[in-house]
C-alpha positions in Angstrom: -19.1 36.0 -44.0 -17.0 37.7 -41.4 -19.4 36.9 -38.6 -19.6 33.3 -39.7 -15.8 33.0 -39.8 -15.6 34.6 -36.4 -18.1 32.1 -35.0 -16.2 29.2 -36.4 -12.9 30.6 -35.0 -14.6 31.1 -31.6 -16.0 27.5 -31.7 -12.5 26.1 -32.5 -10.9 28.1 -29.7 -13.6 27.0 -27.2 -13.0 23.4 -28.3 -9.3 23.7 -27.8 -9.8 25.3 -24.3 -12.2 22.5 -23.3 -9.7 19.9 -24.5 -6.9 21.6 -22.6 -9.0 21.7 -19.4 -9.9 18.0 -19.8 -6.3 17.1 -20.4 -5.2 19.1 -17.3 -7.9 17.4 -15.2 -6.8 14.0 -16.5 -3.2 14.8 -15.7 -4.2 15.7 -12.1 -6.3 12.6 -11.7 -5.0 9.5 -9.8 -2.1 7.7 -11.4 -0.4 4.5 -10.4 2.5 5.6 -8.2 3.7 2.2 -6.9 3.5 -1.1 -8.9 5.5 -4.2 -7.8 4.3 -6.2 -10.8 2.5 -9.6 -11.1 2.6 -12.6 -8.8 5.6 -14.9 -9.4 4.1 -18.0 -7.7 7.0 -18.4 -5.2 5.3 -17.5 -2.0 2.0 -16.8 -0.2 2.2 -15.0 3.2 -0.7 -14.8 5.6 -2.3 -11.4 6.3 -5.5 -11.5 8.4 -7.0 -9.9 11.5 -7.7 -11.8 14.7 -10.8 -13.9 14.8 -12.1 -16.9 16.7 -9.1 -19.3 17.2 -7.0 -17.3 14.8 -4.2 -14.8 15.8 -3.7 -11.6 13.9 -0.9 -12.0 11.2 0.4 -9.1 9.2 2.5 -9.0 6.1 4.1 -5.7 4.9 6.2 -4.5 2.0 7.9 -1.2 1.4 7.3 1.6 -1.1 8.9 4.9 -1.7 7.4 8.4 -2.6 9.7 11.0 -4.0 7.3 13.9 -3.3 4.1 14.5 -1.3 1.4 12.2 -2.5 -2.3 11.8 -1.8 -2.9 8.1 -1.9 -6.4 7.4 -3.2 -6.5 3.7 -3.7 -4.6 0.4 -4.0 -4.8 -3.1 -5.4 -3.6 -6.3 -3.6 -3.3 -9.8 -5.1 -3.7 -12.8 -3.0 -4.7 -16.4 -2.6 -8.0 -17.5 -0.9 -7.4 -20.9 0.7 -9.4 -23.7 2.3 -12.1 -23.4 -0.3 -12.9 -19.8 0.4 -14.2 -17.6 -2.3 -14.9 -13.8 -2.6 -18.3 -14.5 -1.1 -16.4 -15.2 2.2 -14.7 -11.8 2.1 -15.8 -9.9 5.2 -13.4 -7.0 5.7 -10.3 -5.3 4.2 -8.0 -3.1 6.3 -4.9 -1.1 5.3 -2.2 0.3 7.5 0.8 2.3 6.7 4.1 2.1 8.7 7.2 4.1 8.9 10.6 2.4 8.9 12.0 1.3 12.2 13.1 3.0 14.6 10.4 5.6 14.0 7.2 5.0 16.0 9.0 2.3 18.0 10.3 1.5 21.4 14.1 1.6 20.9 14.8 0.6 24.6 13.4 -2.9 24.4 15.6 -5.8 23.2 14.1 -7.3 19.9 13.4 -11.0 19.9 14.2 -11.3 16.2 17.5 -11.5 14.3 17.3 -7.8 13.2 15.0 -4.8 13.1 17.1 -2.9 10.5 14.8 -1.7 7.7 11.8 -3.3 9.2 8.4 -1.7 9.6 7.9 0.3 12.9 6.4 -1.2 16.0 3.2 0.9 15.5 1.3 2.0 12.4 0.9 5.7 11.4 -2.3 6.4 13.3 -4.0 8.7 10.8 -3.4 6.4 7.8 -5.5 3.4 8.8 -8.5 2.6 6.6 -11.0 -0.3 6.7 -14.1 -1.4 4.9 -16.0 -2.1 8.1 -16.0 1.5 9.2 -16.6 3.0 5.7 -13.1 4.6 5.3 -12.4 2.3 2.3 -14.4 0.5 -0.4 -13.2 -2.9 -1.7 -14.2 -5.2 -4.5 -12.7 -8.5 -5.6 -12.0 -10.1 -8.9 -11.1 -13.7 -9.5 -7.9 -14.1 -11.6 -7.4 -17.8 -11.4 -9.5 -20.5 -9.7 -6.5 -22.8 -9.2 -3.3 -20.9 -8.5 -0.4 -22.6 -6.7 2.5 -21.1 -4.7 5.6 -23.1 -4.1 5.9 -22.1 -0.5 3.9 -20.3 2.2 4.3 -18.7 5.6 1.2 -18.9 7.8 1.6 -20.2 11.4 5.3 -20.8 12.0 6.3 -17.3 12.8 8.7 -17.7 15.7 11.0 -15.7 17.9 14.7 -16.3 17.5 16.5 -18.7 17.6 13.6 -20.8 16.2 12.7 -18.3 13.4 14.0 -20.3 10.4 11.4 -22.9 9.4 12.0 -22.9 5.6 8.3 -22.2 5.1 5.2 -24.4 5.3 5.0 -25.7 1.7 3.0 -25.3 -1.4 -0.6 -24.1 -1.3 -3.3 -24.0 -4.0 -6.3 -21.7 -3.9 -8.3 -19.0 -5.7 -6.1 -16.1 -6.9 -7.9 -12.8 -6.5 -7.2 -9.2 -6.9 -8.9 -6.8 -4.5 -9.3 -3.2 -5.6 -9.4 -0.6 -2.8 -10.7 3.0 -2.9 -10.1 5.2 0.1 -13.2 7.3 0.9 -10.9 9.7 2.6 -7.5 9.6 0.9 -4.2 9.5 2.7 -1.7 12.3 2.4 1.9 11.2 2.8 5.1 13.2 2.6 8.1 12.0 0.6 10.0 9.0 2.0 9.9 5.3 2.5 6.9 3.5 4.1 5.5 0.0 4.5 2.1 -1.0 3.1 0.2 -3.6 5.2 -3.1 -4.9 3.9 -5.2 -7.3 6.0 -8.1 -9.4 4.7 -10.7 -11.1 6.8 -12.1 -14.2 5.1 -14.5 -16.5 7.0 -13.9 -20.2 6.4 -10.4 -19.6 5.0 -7.4 -17.3 4.8 -5.9 -14.7 2.6 -2.3 -15.2 1.5 -0.6 -12.1 0.2 1.2 -13.2 -3.0 4.8 -12.5 -3.7 6.1 -10.5 -6.7 9.5 -10.7 -8.4 12.5 -9.2 -6.6 14.1 -7.3 -8.2 10.9 -5.8 -9.7 10.3 -6.5 -13.4 7.8 -5.1 -15.9 4.9 -4.4 -15.7 6.2 -3.4 -12.2 8.3 -0.3 -11.7 11.5 -0.4 -9.7 11.4 1.1 -6.2 14.6 3.0 -5.2 16.4 1.0 -2.5 13.7 -1.7 -2.6 13.5 -3.6 0.7 12.2 -7.1 1.4 8.8 -8.1 2.8 8.3 -8.7 6.5 5.7 -10.5 8.6 4.6 -10.8 12.2 1.8 -12.3 14.3 0.3 -11.3 17.6 2.8 -13.5 19.4 5.8 -11.8 17.8 4.5 -8.2 17.9 5.9 -5.6 18.1 8.8 -7.2 16.3 8.8 -8.3 12.6 10.7 -11.1 10.8 12.0 -10.9 7.2 10.1 -13.5 5.3 13.0 -14.5 3.1 16.1 -14.0 5.2 14.7 -14.9 8.7 12.0 -17.5 8.0 12.6 -19.2 4.6 16.4 -19.0 5.0 18.9 -20.7 2.7 18.4 -24.3 1.5 22.1 -24.9 1.5 24.4 -23.5 4.2 26.6 -20.7 2.9 24.2 -19.7 0.2 22.0 -16.6 0.2 18.4 -16.8 1.4 15.7 -15.6 -1.0 14.0 -12.2 -0.6 10.5 -11.3 -1.6 8.3 -8.4 -2.7 4.5 -8.6 -2.4 2.0 -7.9 -5.2 0.3 -4.5 -4.9 -0.2 -1.2 -6.5 -0.9 2.2 -5.0 -2.6 5.0 -6.9 -2.6 8.7 -6.1 -1.9 12.3 -7.0 1.3 14.1 -6.3 1.2 17.6 -4.9 4.0 19.7 -6.4 6.0 22.0 -4.1 4.3 20.9 -0.9 5.9 21.7 2.4 8.3 19.3 4.1 6.9 17.3 7.0 8.2 18.5 10.4 9.2 22.0 9.0 7.6 25.0 10.6 6.2 26.3 7.3 4.9 23.0 6.1 1.2 23.8 6.4 1.5 27.2 4.9 3.7 26.0 2.0 1.4 23.1 1.3 -1.7 25.4 1.3 0.0 27.6 -1.2 1.0 24.6 -3.3 -2.6 23.3 -3.4 -3.9 26.7 -4.5 -1.3 26.9 -7.2 -1.9 23.4 -8.5 -5.7 23.2 -8.2 -6.9 26.9 -8.0 -8.3 26.8 -4.5 -8.9 24.4 -1.6 -12.4 23.5 -2.7 -11.2 22.5 -6.1 -8.3 20.6 -4.5 -10.6 18.6 -2.3 -12.8 17.7 -5.3 -9.8 16.7 -7.5 -8.1 14.7 -4.8 -11.2 12.8 -3.7 -11.7 14.3 -0.2 -15.3 14.5 1.0 -14.8 18.1 2.2 -12.3 20.9 2.5 -12.1 20.2 6.2 -11.1 16.6 5.5 -8.4 17.8 3.1 -7.1 20.3 5.6 -6.9 17.7 8.4 -5.2 15.2 6.1 -2.4 17.5 5.1 -2.1 18.8 8.7 -1.4 15.2 9.8 1.1 14.7 7.0 2.9 17.9 8.0 3.3 16.6 11.6 5.2 13.5 10.6 
């Protein structure tokens, strides 16, 4: 009887330990860390790479991280136009930007009304991911075969003083959500960044869809939330505010609209990581990874890195920022 009771007790304790391990693993798995909500139907903004007879056009929106985070994936919601479907999807690329004036030429005179709180001139070099080189995987889902936005910004992206066009009118297309997984995750220190997805669709375009501003559920408020910006190859390295600079106010003396874009970011926070730019950032981050995950090999596995070397390089880059 005693032996039987002990075996039952041991089985219960092992079960509790296993449950605790699974719970801890789940808690350390990727969570949604940025969510701007659902499309509001107000705007579609072009975001595509350069191709035959088409100039590159980039739309970016900001997000904020309050601690070091390994970004493992994203979703973007947009409109496929001109009869394009997911069968026409050829590539997805993601870039991350600091906020101006970082990574920017501060000596040149901007050809836009303002660069305050805009994305930088140049992307964060180590944070670019694309499907065509295998650094991300993307799959699309159709949400609505006939979704209409009230206004759009595609071609009329002009330097000042011709920047205000009031948009290019309503557009109807196939509403899709593209789910992105980074094959090598992106480690970012705390702070504000801009997220810029770009989608290549042959025989059509991808319009990044706007989300409510201020953010409403199921979105989660972003501290100090900024508005979305856009540029094309003719305007680069400058950016224009989609609402303030391009759409503008319908009635003189009123306030122009501002927009968020519809996206989420998923990732895992690293507690007590070092501060980017500080001399002990690498050492402190290494210790934090060991404390949170046990060792670097376990950290690489939990965070989704293909190797310990990839993990080490990612955090080394983050510490340089």
